[in-house]
N, C-alpha and C positions, 0 to 999 in steps of 0.2 A: 625727598627731593629726587627728581628724575634727571638723568644726564641729558635727556632730549628736550626738557622743558625748562630752560634757564631764564626765560623772560617773565616768569611769574613764580609765586610761592617764595619760600625761604631758601636762599642760596647765597654763595659767597660772591657778592657783587662788588664789594669794596674790600680793600686791604687796609686794615687798621693797624697802626704802629704806635708804640710808646717808646720814646728815646731810641728810635730806629729799630726796635725789636717788634716782630709781629705779635699781635694780641688776638687770641681766639675768643669766641663767644660774645662778640659785639654785634649790635644791631644799629644800623645807621638810619637816622630820620632826616627828612628834608621838609621842615615845617613850612617853608614858603611855597612848596609845590603840593603839599598833602594836608588836607584838613584833619585827617586822622592823626597825623604826626603832631599837629598843634594840640589836639585834644589829649594825646598821650603826654605831652609835655606839661599841660595843665594838671592832669591827674598825678603825674610824678611830683610836681610842685606841692600838691596837696598832701602827699604821703611822706616826703623826705623830712628828716629831722634837721637838715642843713638849711637854716632859715635864709642865709644869703643866696644859696643856690635856688631856693624856691622863689625868692624875689626876682632874681636874675631871669629865671625861666619865664615867670609871668610877664615881666617887662618885655622880654624878647618876643613873646607871642602877641602881646598887645601892640608892640611896635610893628610887627609884620602885618597885623590886621588893620591898623589905623593908617599905615602908609599905603595900603592897597598893594603891598609888595608880595602878592601871592600869584602863583601861576594857575591857580584853580579858582 
């Protein structure tokens, strides 16, 4: 990551916290605005052992797509 090119690539765009404490090593997705994010969520749902999380992710992506609630 270059200090001069902060509008693209991987960089610290968001501050993620848990219980008020900063969390490092996170990657924020915006599935309503990014088809690649929706694809990533579906792939994650396919690979996780957490069946409830998988169902929730699939439902979320389907809801975004069927409502037409996408920016792209």
